[in-house]
All heavy atoms as TSV, in Angstrom:
chain	resi	resn	atom	element	x	y	z
A	1	MET	N	N	142.615	123.026	68.541
A	1	MET	CA	C	141.832	124.076	69.154
A	1	MET	C	C	141.411	123.696	70.568
A	1	MET	O	O	141.449	124.529	71.466
A	1	MET	CB	C	140.606	124.348	68.268
A	1	MET	CG	C	139.736	125.467	68.776
A	1	MET	SD	S	140.586	127.025	68.596
A	1	MET	CE	C	139.264	128.121	68.907
A	2	GLY	N	N	141.036	122.447	70.758
A	2	GLY	CA	C	140.608	121.989	72.071
A	2	GLY	C	C	141.744	121.987	73.080
A	2	GLY	O	O	141.547	122.297	74.257
A	3	LYS	N	N	142.961	121.630	72.625
A	3	LYS	CA	C	144.113	121.611	73.532
A	3	LYS	C	C	144.477	123.026	73.992
A	3	LYS	O	O	144.843	123.237	75.144
A	3	LYS	CB	C	145.316	120.963	72.860
A	3	LYS	CG	C	145.180	119.474	72.668
A	3	LYS	CD	C	146.433	118.902	72.046
A	3	LYS	CE	C	146.289	117.409	71.832
A	3	LYS	NZ	N	147.500	116.833	71.244
A	4	ILE	N	N	144.361	123.974	73.071
A	4	ILE	CA	C	144.682	125.361	73.421
A	4	ILE	C	C	143.674	125.896	74.433
A	4	ILE	O	O	144.048	126.523	75.437
A	4	ILE	CB	C	144.703	126.241	72.150
A	4	ILE	CG1	C	145.870	125.833	71.248
A	4	ILE	CG2	C	144.813	127.718	72.518
A	4	ILE	CD1	C	145.874	126.506	69.903
A	5	LEU	N	N	142.411	125.629	74.190
A	5	LEU	CA	C	141.378	126.082	75.110
A	5	LEU	C	C	141.533	125.436	76.489
A	5	LEU	O	O	141.415	126.104	77.516
A	5	LEU	CB	C	139.989	125.780	74.538
A	5	LEU	CG	C	138.796	126.263	75.357
A	5	LEU	CD1	C	138.854	127.771	75.522
A	5	LEU	CD2	C	137.511	125.839	74.707
A	6	ALA	N	N	141.833	124.142	76.502
A	6	ALA	CA	C	142.019	123.439	77.773
A	6	ALA	C	C	143.219	123.985	78.536
A	6	ALA	O	O	143.174	124.146	79.761
A	6	ALA	CB	C	142.181	121.945	77.527
A	7	SER	N	N	144.298	124.293	77.822
A	7	SER	CA	C	145.476	124.826	78.501
A	7	SER	C	C	145.222	126.238	79.028
A	7	SER	O	O	145.720	126.610	80.092
A	7	SER	CB	C	146.695	124.805	77.579
A	7	SER	OG	O	146.516	125.699	76.501
A	8	LEU	N	N	144.442	127.033	78.316
A	8	LEU	CA	C	144.091	128.364	78.809
A	8	LEU	C	C	143.222	128.284	80.063
A	8	LEU	O	O	143.426	129.035	81.022
A	8	LEU	CB	C	143.363	129.162	77.725
A	8	LEU	CG	C	144.221	129.682	76.579
A	8	LEU	CD1	C	143.351	130.326	75.512
A	8	LEU	CD2	C	145.240	130.669	77.093
A	9	VAL	N	N	142.261	127.373	80.082
A	9	VAL	CA	C	141.409	127.200	81.250
A	9	VAL	C	C	142.228	126.715	82.437
A	9	VAL	O	O	142.086	127.209	83.556
A	9	VAL	CB	C	140.248	126.228	80.935
A	9	VAL	CG1	C	139.508	125.830	82.192
A	9	VAL	CG2	C	139.303	126.857	79.929
A	10	PHE	N	N	143.122	125.757	82.188
A	10	PHE	CA	C	143.975	125.246	83.253
A	10	PHE	C	C	144.885	126.355	83.796
A	10	PHE	O	O	145.056	126.504	85.005
A	10	PHE	CB	C	144.808	124.065	82.750
A	10	PHE	CG	C	145.740	123.510	83.786
A	10	PHE	CD1	C	145.252	122.750	84.830
A	10	PHE	CD2	C	147.100	123.764	83.724
A	10	PHE	CE1	C	146.100	122.245	85.792
A	10	PHE	CE2	C	147.961	123.265	84.680
A	10	PHE	CZ	C	147.463	122.493	85.711
A	11	GLY	N	N	145.467	127.156	82.910
A	11	GLY	CA	C	146.348	128.244	83.335
A	11	GLY	C	C	145.614	129.275	84.170
A	11	GLY	O	O	146.125	129.770	85.168
A	12	ALA	N	N	144.388	129.601	83.776
A	12	ALA	CA	C	143.600	130.564	84.540
A	12	ALA	C	C	143.238	130.014	85.919
A	12	ALA	O	O	143.257	130.738	86.914
A	12	ALA	CB	C	142.336	130.931	83.771
A	13	ALA	N	N	142.936	128.720	85.984
A	13	ALA	CA	C	142.602	128.113	87.270
A	13	ALA	C	C	143.809	128.097	88.200
A	13	ALA	O	O	143.693	128.406	89.388
A	13	ALA	CB	C	142.072	126.691	87.067
A	14	VAL	N	N	144.968	127.748	87.681
A	14	VAL	CA	C	146.192	127.726	88.501
A	14	VAL	C	C	146.534	129.131	88.976
A	14	VAL	O	O	146.901	129.341	90.132
A	14	VAL	CB	C	147.363	127.098	87.705
A	14	VAL	CG1	C	148.686	127.323	88.411
A	14	VAL	CG2	C	147.115	125.629	87.487
A	15	LEU	N	N	146.391	130.116	88.098
A	15	LEU	CA	C	146.679	131.500	88.476
A	15	LEU	C	C	145.720	131.982	89.557
A	15	LEU	O	O	146.120	132.659	90.502
A	15	LEU	CB	C	146.585	132.407	87.250
A	15	LEU	CG	C	146.930	133.876	87.459
A	15	LEU	CD1	C	148.377	134.011	87.921
A	15	LEU	CD2	C	146.699	134.645	86.188
A	16	GLY	N	N	144.467	131.619	89.465
A	16	GLY	CA	C	143.490	132.016	90.475
A	16	GLY	C	C	143.785	131.407	91.828
A	16	GLY	O	O	143.681	132.062	92.863
A	17	VAL	N	N	144.175	130.143	91.856
A	17	VAL	CA	C	144.489	129.477	93.121
A	17	VAL	C	C	145.761	130.053	93.721
A	17	VAL	O	O	145.839	130.318	94.922
A	17	VAL	CB	C	144.623	127.949	92.914
A	17	VAL	CG1	C	145.205	127.280	94.147
A	17	VAL	CG2	C	143.271	127.353	92.575
A	18	ALA	N	N	146.769	130.288	92.900
A	18	ALA	CA	C	148.039	130.811	93.404
A	18	ALA	C	C	147.867	132.211	93.978
A	18	ALA	O	O	148.432	132.530	95.025
A	18	ALA	CB	C	149.080	130.814	92.292
A	19	SER	N	N	147.096	133.058	93.318
A	19	SER	CA	C	146.938	134.424	93.824
A	19	SER	C	C	146.100	134.448	95.098
A	19	SER	O	O	146.337	135.253	95.988
A	19	SER	CB	C	146.309	135.316	92.758
A	19	SER	OG	O	144.992	134.893	92.480
A	20	SER	N	N	145.110	133.563	95.209
A	20	SER	CA	C	144.303	133.557	96.424
A	20	SER	C	C	145.090	133.012	97.607
A	20	SER	O	O	144.929	133.466	98.728
A	20	SER	CB	C	143.024	132.742	96.225
A	20	SER	OG	O	143.328	131.373	96.085
A	21	GLU	N	N	145.963	132.044	97.392
A	21	GLU	CA	C	146.766	131.512	98.490
A	21	GLU	C	C	147.834	132.500	98.919
A	21	GLU	O	O	148.141	132.615	100.094
A	21	GLU	CB	C	147.405	130.186	98.092
A	21	GLU	CG	C	146.421	129.034	98.094
A	21	GLU	CD	C	147.108	127.699	97.889
A	21	GLU	OE1	O	148.332	127.633	98.072
A	21	GLU	OE2	O	146.404	126.751	97.556
A	22	ALA	N	N	148.398	133.231	97.975
A	22	ALA	CA	C	149.444	134.180	98.325
A	22	ALA	C	C	148.892	135.336	99.146
A	22	ALA	O	O	149.539	135.825	100.060
A	22	ALA	CB	C	150.118	134.702	97.060
A	23	SER	N	N	147.699	135.770	98.840
A	23	SER	CA	C	147.141	136.895	99.570
A	23	SER	C	C	146.487	136.457	100.878
A	23	SER	O	O	146.178	137.284	101.720
A	23	SER	CB	C	146.113	137.618	98.705
A	23	SER	OG	O	145.023	136.769	98.454
A	24	ALA	N	N	146.247	135.168	101.037
A	24	ALA	CA	C	145.532	134.695	102.211
A	24	ALA	C	C	146.427	134.585	103.444
A	24	ALA	O	O	145.935	134.611	104.555
A	24	ALA	CB	C	144.896	133.343	101.925
A	25	MET	N	N	147.726	134.462	103.261
A	25	MET	CA	C	148.610	134.265	104.398
A	25	MET	C	C	149.035	135.601	104.988
A	25	MET	O	O	149.763	136.356	104.377
A	25	MET	CB	C	149.842	133.480	103.961
A	25	MET	CG	C	150.776	133.172	105.067
A	25	MET	SD	S	150.003	132.098	106.253
A	25	MET	CE	C	151.401	131.593	107.175
A	26	ASN	N	N	148.529	135.920	106.153
A	26	ASN	CA	C	148.879	137.118	106.896
A	26	ASN	C	C	149.129	136.733	108.340
A	26	ASN	O	O	148.759	135.650	108.773
A	26	ASN	CB	C	147.753	138.149	106.861
A	26	ASN	CG	C	147.708	138.911	105.575
A	26	ASN	OD1	O	148.725	139.180	104.974
A	26	ASN	ND2	N	146.508	139.262	105.149
A	27	PHE	N	N	149.745	137.624	109.079
A	27	PHE	CA	C	149.916	137.440	110.507
A	27	PHE	C	C	149.140	138.519	111.238
A	27	PHE	O	O	149.098	139.667	110.806
A	27	PHE	CB	C	151.400	137.508	110.892
A	27	PHE	CG	C	152.176	136.305	110.468
A	27	PHE	CD1	C	152.801	136.267	109.235
A	27	PHE	CD2	C	152.271	135.207	111.299
A	27	PHE	CE1	C	153.511	135.151	108.837
A	27	PHE	CE2	C	152.977	134.085	110.913
A	27	PHE	CZ	C	153.597	134.059	109.674
A	28	VAL	N	N	148.518	138.140	112.327
A	28	VAL	CA	C	147.789	139.078	113.176
A	28	VAL	C	C	148.446	139.039	114.550
A	28	VAL	O	O	148.599	137.974	115.141
A	28	VAL	CB	C	146.300	138.700	113.288
A	28	VAL	CG1	C	145.592	139.621	114.253
A	28	VAL	CG2	C	145.650	138.727	111.926
A	29	CYS	N	N	148.831	140.207	115.038
A	29	CYS	CA	C	149.491	140.303	116.336
A	29	CYS	C	C	148.732	141.280	117.214
A	29	CYS	O	O	148.145	142.240	116.734
A	29	CYS	CB	C	150.929	140.785	116.171
A	29	CYS	SG	S	151.945	139.674	115.197
A	30	GLN	N	N	148.784	141.030	118.528
A	30	GLN	CA	C	148.151	141.900	119.504
A	30	GLN	C	C	149.209	142.407	120.468
A	30	GLN	O	O	150.020	141.638	120.971
A	30	GLN	CB	C	147.077	141.156	120.284
A	30	GLN	CG	C	146.391	142.014	121.327
A	30	GLN	CD	C	145.442	141.216	122.198
A	30	GLN	OE1	O	145.746	140.079	122.536
A	30	GLN	NE2	N	144.316	141.796	122.533
A	31	ALA	N	N	149.178	143.712	120.721
A	31	ALA	CA	C	150.051	144.332	121.713
A	31	ALA	C	C	149.169	144.927	122.810
A	31	ALA	O	O	148.135	145.524	122.526
A	31	ALA	CB	C	150.904	145.417	121.075
A	32	VAL	N	N	149.587	144.742	124.049
A	32	VAL	CA	C	148.800	145.211	125.193
A	32	VAL	C	C	149.680	146.099	126.059
A	32	VAL	O	O	150.830	145.776	126.340
A	32	VAL	CB	C	148.280	144.018	126.019
A	32	VAL	CG1	C	147.565	144.488	127.259
A	32	VAL	CG2	C	147.374	143.154	125.178
A	33	GLY	N	N	149.101	147.226	126.483
A	33	GLY	CA	C	149.761	148.148	127.389
A	33	GLY	C	C	148.854	148.460	128.560
A	33	GLY	O	O	147.737	147.946	128.647
A	34	PRO	N	N	149.295	149.329	129.458
A	34	PRO	CA	C	148.472	149.661	130.627
A	34	PRO	C	C	147.144	150.321	130.269
A	34	PRO	O	O	146.153	150.139	130.943
A	34	PRO	CB	C	149.331	150.627	131.429
A	34	PRO	CG	C	150.680	150.578	130.855
A	34	PRO	CD	C	150.598	149.973	129.513
A	35	ARG	N	N	147.108	151.102	129.177
A	35	ARG	CA	C	145.889	151.828	128.829
A	35	ARG	C	C	145.381	151.534	127.422
A	35	ARG	O	O	144.446	152.190	126.967
A	35	ARG	CB	C	146.145	153.326	128.949
A	35	ARG	CG	C	146.388	153.778	130.370
A	35	ARG	CD	C	146.560	155.276	130.441
A	35	ARG	NE	N	147.682	155.751	129.642
A	35	ARG	CZ	C	148.879	156.038	130.131
A	35	ARG	NH1	N	149.115	155.904	131.407
A	35	ARG	NH2	N	149.830	156.477	129.351
A	36	SER	N	N	145.966	150.570	126.717
A	36	SER	CA	C	145.504	150.333	125.354
A	36	SER	C	C	145.794	148.907	124.900
A	36	SER	O	O	146.640	148.208	125.449
A	36	SER	CB	C	146.163	151.320	124.391
A	36	SER	OG	O	147.543	151.063	124.305
A	37	VAL	N	N	145.048	148.515	123.888
A	37	VAL	CA	C	145.246	147.247	123.182
A	37	VAL	C	C	145.244	147.582	121.702
A	37	VAL	O	O	144.393	148.339	121.233
A	37	VAL	CB	C	144.112	146.248	123.492
A	37	VAL	CG1	C	144.265	144.989	122.666
A	37	VAL	CG2	C	144.085	145.927	124.969
A	38	ALA	N	N	146.203	147.044	120.953
A	38	ALA	CA	C	146.288	147.344	119.524
A	38	ALA	C	C	146.615	146.078	118.750
A	38	ALA	O	O	147.197	145.130	119.286
A	38	ALA	CB	C	147.351	148.405	119.273
A	39	TYR	N	N	146.240	146.099	117.481
A	39	TYR	CA	C	146.461	144.960	116.602
A	39	TYR	C	C	147.260	145.396	115.382
A	39	TYR	O	O	147.170	146.540	114.950
A	39	TYR	CB	C	145.130	144.365	116.143
A	39	TYR	CG	C	144.312	143.811	117.279
A	39	TYR	CD1	C	143.401	144.612	117.953
A	39	TYR	CD2	C	144.475	142.504	117.695
A	39	TYR	CE1	C	142.663	144.110	119.006
A	39	TYR	CE2	C	143.746	141.999	118.753
A	39	TYR	CZ	C	142.838	142.810	119.399
A	39	TYR	OH	O	142.117	142.307	120.437
A	40	GLY	N	N	148.016	144.462	114.840
A	40	GLY	CA	C	148.742	144.695	113.606
A	40	GLY	C	C	148.552	143.512	112.687
A	40	GLY	O	O	148.491	142.364	113.130
A	41	ARG	N	N	148.416	143.777	111.405
A	41	ARG	CA	C	148.232	142.716	110.418
A	41	ARG	C	C	149.173	142.988	109.248
A	41	ARG	O	O	149.175	144.095	108.703
A	41	ARG	CB	C	146.796	142.684	109.923
A	41	ARG	CG	C	146.535	141.623	108.871
A	41	ARG	CD	C	145.135	141.717	108.343
A	41	ARG	NE	N	144.158	141.426	109.369
A	41	ARG	CZ	C	143.577	140.233	109.530
A	41	ARG	NH1	N	143.874	139.255	108.721
A	41	ARG	NH2	N	142.695	140.046	110.498
A	42	ALA	N	N	149.959	141.968	108.884
A	42	ALA	CA	C	150.894	142.125	107.777
A	42	ALA	C	C	151.273	140.754	107.232
A	42	ALA	O	O	150.976	139.722	107.831
A	42	ALA	CB	C	152.151	142.870	108.221
A	43	PHE	N	N	151.935	140.754	106.089
A	43	PHE	CA	C	152.364	139.512	105.456
A	43	PHE	C	C	153.475	138.844	106.263
A	43	PHE	O	O	153.522	137.632	106.366
A	43	PHE	CB	C	152.836	139.800	104.027
A	43	PHE	CG	C	153.194	138.567	103.247
A	43	PHE	CD1	C	152.195	137.742	102.759
A	43	PHE	CD2	C	154.507	138.231	103.025
A	43	PHE	CE1	C	152.513	136.599	102.051
A	43	PHE	CE2	C	154.833	137.093	102.313
A	43	PHE	CZ	C	153.834	136.279	101.825
A	44	PHE	N	N	154.354	139.639	106.853
A	44	PHE	CA	C	155.443	139.110	107.668
A	44	PHE	C	C	155.128	139.322	109.145
A	44	PHE	O	O	154.566	140.349	109.538
A	44	PHE	CB	C	156.765	139.800	107.331
A	44	PHE	CG	C	157.219	139.557	105.925
A	44	PHE	CD1	C	157.177	140.576	104.992
A	44	PHE	CD2	C	157.661	138.308	105.531
A	44	PHE	CE1	C	157.587	140.355	103.696
A	44	PHE	CE2	C	158.070	138.076	104.235
A	44	PHE	CZ	C	158.040	139.098	103.306
A	45	ALA	N	N	155.512	138.367	109.989
A	45	ALA	CA	C	155.224	138.440	111.419
A	45	ALA	C	C	155.915	139.644	112.062
A	45	ALA	O	O	155.327	140.317	112.911
A	45	ALA	CB	C	155.650	137.154	112.110
A	46	ALA	N	N	157.127	139.936	111.669
A	46	ALA	CA	C	157.852	141.063	112.259
A	46	ALA	C	C	157.153	142.382	111.960
A	46	ALA	O	O	157.081	143.265	112.820
A	46	ALA	CB	C	159.285	141.095	111.745
A	47	ASP	N	N	156.629	142.535	110.745
A	47	ASP	CA	C	155.913	143.765	110.400
A	47	ASP	C	C	154.608	143.892	111.185
A	47	ASP	O	O	154.231	144.985	111.610
A	47	ASP	CB	C	155.613	143.799	108.896
A	47	ASP	CG	C	156.869	143.955	108.059
A	47	ASP	OD1	O	157.885	144.435	108.601
A	47	ASP	OD2	O	156.835	143.596	106.867
A	48	ALA	N	N	153.916	142.775	111.366
A	48	ALA	CA	C	152.667	142.804	112.142
A	48	ALA	C	C	152.946	143.170	113.603
A	48	ALA	O	O	152.199	143.940	114.212
A	48	ALA	CB	C	151.962	141.457	112.049
A	49	LYS	N	N	154.026	142.641	114.166
A	49	LYS	CA	C	154.393	142.985	115.541
A	49	LYS	C	C	154.729	144.469	115.653
A	49	LYS	O	O	154.328	145.142	116.595
A	49	LYS	CB	C	155.606	142.152	115.989
A	49	LYS	CG	C	155.287	140.701	116.216
A	49	LYS	CD	C	156.555	139.950	116.605
A	49	LYS	CE	C	156.289	138.477	116.749
A	49	LYS	NZ	N	157.503	137.726	117.102
A	50	TRP	N	N	155.475	144.971	114.695
A	50	TRP	CA	C	155.881	146.374	114.695
A	50	TRP	C	C	154.662	147.287	114.632
A	50	TRP	O	O	154.568	148.273	115.357
A	50	TRP	CB	C	156.811	146.611	113.510
A	50	TRP	CG	C	157.416	147.966	113.463
A	50	TRP	CD1	C	157.106	148.964	112.597
A	50	TRP	CD2	C	158.431	148.495	114.306
A	50	TRP	NE1	N	157.861	150.064	112.850
A	50	TRP	CE2	C	158.686	149.803	113.892
A	50	TRP	CE3	C	159.145	147.981	115.374
A	50	TRP	CZ2	C	159.622	150.608	114.519
A	50	TRP	CZ3	C	160.080	148.783	115.986
A	50	TRP	CH2	C	160.316	150.072	115.556
A	51	GLN	N	N	153.703	146.948	113.751
A	51	GLN	CA	C	152.485	147.759	113.648
A	51	GLN	C	C	151.708	147.766	114.958
A	51	GLN	O	O	151.233	148.815	115.406
A	51	GLN	CB	C	151.589	147.218	112.540
A	51	GLN	CG	C	152.057	147.515	111.148
A	51	GLN	CD	C	151.113	146.933	110.111
A	51	GLN	OE1	O	150.053	146.419	110.438
A	51	GLN	NE2	N	151.518	147.008	108.860
A	52	ALA	N	N	151.558	146.593	115.548
A	52	ALA	CA	C	150.811	146.500	116.803
A	52	ALA	C	C	151.495	147.307	117.908
A	52	ALA	O	O	150.833	148.027	118.662
A	52	ALA	CB	C	150.656	145.044	117.220
A	53	LEU	N	N	152.808	147.204	118.008
A	53	LEU	CA	C	153.528	147.952	119.046
A	53	LEU	C	C	153.433	149.460	118.838
A	53	LEU	O	O	153.221	150.213	119.790
A	53	LEU	CB	C	154.996	147.519	119.084
A	53	LEU	CG	C	155.271	146.178	119.743
A	53	LEU	CD1	C	156.731	145.790	119.560
A	53	LEU	CD2	C	154.914	146.224	121.215
A	54	LEU	N	N	153.571	149.914	117.602
A	54	LEU	CA	C	153.483	151.353	117.337
A	54	LEU	C	C	152.103	151.900	117.668
A	54	LEU	O	O	151.973	152.974	118.253
A	54	LEU	CB	C	153.828	151.649	115.877
A	54	LEU	CG	C	155.296	151.557	115.503
A	54	LEU	CD1	C	155.474	151.808	114.014
A	54	LEU	CD2	C	156.121	152.539	116.308
A	55	ARG	N	N	151.069	151.166	117.294
A	55	ARG	CA	C	149.704	151.622	117.575
A	55	ARG	C	C	149.416	151.624	119.073
A	55	ARG	O	O	148.746	152.519	119.576
A	55	ARG	CB	C	148.705	150.741	116.841
A	55	ARG	CG	C	148.748	150.948	115.347
A	55	ARG	CD	C	147.826	150.002	114.628
A	55	ARG	NE	N	147.955	150.218	113.188
A	55	ARG	CZ	C	147.607	149.338	112.286
A	55	ARG	NH1	N	147.082	148.176	112.656
A	55	ARG	NH2	N	147.757	149.595	110.994
A	56	CYS	N	N	149.911	150.625	119.773
A	56	CYS	CA	C	149.681	150.534	121.223
A	56	CYS	C	C	150.429	151.630	121.965
A	56	CYS	O	O	149.903	152.226	122.901
A	56	CYS	CB	C	150.107	149.155	121.716
A	56	CYS	SG	S	149.910	148.910	123.483
A	57	GLU	N	N	151.649	151.921	121.553
A	57	GLU	CA	C	152.477	152.889	122.265
A	57	GLU	C	C	152.028	154.324	122.065
A	57	GLU	O	O	152.514	155.217	122.742
A	57	GLU	CB	C	153.938	152.719	121.866
A	57	GLU	CG	C	154.544	151.452	122.443
A	57	GLU	CD	C	155.963	151.208	121.993
A	57	GLU	OE1	O	156.430	151.905	121.062
A	57	GLU	OE2	O	156.600	150.320	122.561
A	58	ARG	N	N	151.100	154.580	121.165
A	58	ARG	CA	C	150.550	155.926	121.029
A	58	ARG	C	C	149.792	156.333	122.286
A	58	ARG	O	O	149.772	157.500	122.653
A	58	ARG	CB	C	149.602	155.995	119.835
A	58	ARG	CG	C	150.289	155.966	118.515
A	58	ARG	CD	C	149.287	156.076	117.388
A	58	ARG	NE	N	149.944	155.847	116.121
A	58	ARG	CZ	C	149.339	155.456	115.026
A	58	ARG	NH1	N	148.036	155.242	115.041
A	58	ARG	NH2	N	150.003	155.271	113.915
A	59	TYR	N	N	149.141	155.362	122.916
A	59	TYR	CA	C	148.303	155.659	124.076
A	59	TYR	C	C	148.911	155.156	125.390
A	59	TYR	O	O	148.535	155.631	126.450
A	59	TYR	CB	C	146.921	155.045	123.876
A	59	TYR	CG	C	146.273	155.539	122.615
A	59	TYR	CD1	C	146.188	154.724	121.501
A	59	TYR	CD2	C	145.790	156.835	122.530
A	59	TYR	CE1	C	145.606	155.184	120.329
A	59	TYR	CE2	C	145.209	157.297	121.360
A	59	TYR	CZ	C	145.118	156.473	120.258
A	59	TYR	OH	O	144.560	156.931	119.090
A	60	SER	N	N	149.784	154.181	125.315
A	60	SER	CA	C	150.467	153.658	126.505
A	60	SER	C	C	151.962	153.754	126.260
A	60	SER	O	O	152.439	153.533	125.156
A	60	SER	CB	C	150.099	152.195	126.733
A	60	SER	OG	O	148.724	152.070	126.985
A	61	GLY	N	N	152.703	154.044	127.279
A	61	GLY	CA	C	154.139	154.188	127.113
A	61	GLY	C	C	154.856	152.881	126.799
A	61	GLY	O	O	155.725	152.819	125.941
A	62	ILE	N	N	154.458	151.805	127.466
A	62	ILE	CA	C	155.134	150.523	127.315
A	62	ILE	C	C	154.098	149.473	126.925
A	62	ILE	O	O	153.050	149.361	127.553
A	62	ILE	CB	C	155.825	150.108	128.613
A	62	ILE	CG1	C	156.893	151.139	128.973
A	62	ILE	CG2	C	156.437	148.724	128.476
A	62	ILE	CD1	C	157.489	150.926	130.345
A	63	CYS	N	N	154.393	148.703	125.900
A	63	CYS	CA	C	153.482	147.651	125.439
A	63	CYS	C	C	154.270	146.378	125.170
A	63	CYS	O	O	155.479	146.428	124.901
A	63	CYS	CB	C	152.784	148.070	124.148
A	63	CYS	SG	S	151.716	149.492	124.343
A	64	ILE	N	N	153.580	145.261	125.254
A	64	ILE	CA	C	154.196	143.975	124.937
A	64	ILE	C	C	153.289	143.226	123.960
A	64	ILE	O	O	152.079	143.437	123.921
A	64	ILE	CB	C	154.435	143.115	126.191
A	64	ILE	CG1	C	153.122	142.847	126.921
A	64	ILE	CG2	C	155.426	143.759	127.118
A	64	ILE	CD1	C	153.236	141.794	127.996
A	65	ILE	N	N	153.892	142.349	123.175
A	65	ILE	CA	C	153.147	141.501	122.246
A	65	ILE	C	C	152.583	140.327	123.046
A	65	ILE	O	O	153.331	139.603	123.709
A	65	ILE	CB	C	154.055	140.979	121.107
A	65	ILE	CG1	C	154.590	142.140	120.267
A	65	ILE	CG2	C	153.328	139.973	120.245
A	65	ILE	CD1	C	153.564	142.834	119.425
A	66	THR	N	N	151.270	140.152	122.997
A	66	THR	CA	C	150.659	139.038	123.724
A	66	THR	C	C	150.510	137.807	122.846
A	66	THR	O	O	150.632	136.701	123.325
A	66	THR	CB	C	149.296	139.434	124.291
A	66	THR	OG1	O	148.472	139.929	123.251
A	66	THR	CG2	C	149.458	140.476	125.376
A	67	TYR	N	N	150.211	138.003	121.559
A	67	TYR	CA	C	150.179	136.873	120.641
A	67	TYR	C	C	150.386	137.353	119.215
A	67	TYR	O	O	150.158	138.509	118.882
A	67	TYR	CB	C	148.884	136.065	120.762
A	67	TYR	CG	C	147.645	136.755	120.240
A	67	TYR	CD1	C	147.312	136.696	118.893
A	67	TYR	CD2	C	146.798	137.428	121.094
A	67	TYR	CE1	C	146.173	137.308	118.415
A	67	TYR	CE2	C	145.666	138.036	120.631
A	67	TYR	CZ	C	145.347	137.976	119.291
A	67	TYR	OH	O	144.230	138.579	118.822
A	68	CYS	N	N	150.820	136.421	118.380
A	68	CYS	CA	C	151.016	136.662	116.966
A	68	CYS	C	C	150.751	135.342	116.249
A	68	CYS	O	O	151.491	134.379	116.432
A	68	CYS	CB	C	152.432	137.169	116.704
A	68	CYS	SG	S	152.635	137.902	115.091
A	69	VAL	N	N	149.674	135.300	115.477
A	69	VAL	CA	C	149.257	134.058	114.837
A	69	VAL	C	C	149.042	134.267	113.337
A	69	VAL	O	O	148.720	135.372	112.905
A	69	VAL	CB	C	147.942	133.515	115.459
A	69	VAL	CG1	C	148.153	133.119	116.906
A	69	VAL	CG2	C	146.832	134.516	115.335
A	70	PRO	N	N	149.246	133.219	112.542
A	70	PRO	CA	C	148.917	133.341	111.125
A	70	PRO	C	C	147.408	133.349	110.935
A	70	PRO	O	O	146.685	132.650	111.631
A	70	PRO	CB	C	149.543	132.099	110.486
A	70	PRO	CG	C	149.867	131.176	111.597
A	70	PRO	CD	C	149.883	131.962	112.861
A	71	SER	N	N	146.944	134.167	110.020
A	71	SER	CA	C	145.518	134.211	109.721
A	71	SER	C	C	145.338	133.892	108.253
A	71	SER	O	O	146.107	134.330	107.407
A	71	SER	CB	C	144.947	135.576	110.079
A	71	SER	OG	O	144.824	136.388	108.958
A	72	TYR	N	N	144.319	133.130	107.949
A	72	TYR	CA	C	144.102	132.685	106.574
A	72	TYR	C	C	142.918	133.344	105.952
A	72	TYR	O	O	142.028	133.788	106.490
A	72	TYR	CB	C	143.914	131.178	106.552
A	72	TYR	CG	C	145.143	130.453	107.005
A	72	TYR	CD1	C	145.246	129.960	108.290
A	72	TYR	CD2	C	146.199	130.281	106.153
A	72	TYR	CE1	C	146.370	129.301	108.708
A	72	TYR	CE2	C	147.340	129.631	106.560
A	72	TYR	CZ	C	147.417	129.141	107.836
A	72	TYR	OH	O	148.532	128.493	108.242
């Protein structure tokens, strides 16, 4: 009985750590244009860049990515 309980507690702890680490890794990117600044956040860097560029280009015709960093 004790081994089963210990293995259940261990399994729950491992699952909690794995899910928190998986959701913690995101990328944050900033796009800057002549009249706007926009940010994008996503699990993949390319998606975060795309979001930032689309949001920035709504108000400015041409935008560039100024930075893209992992956020925890």
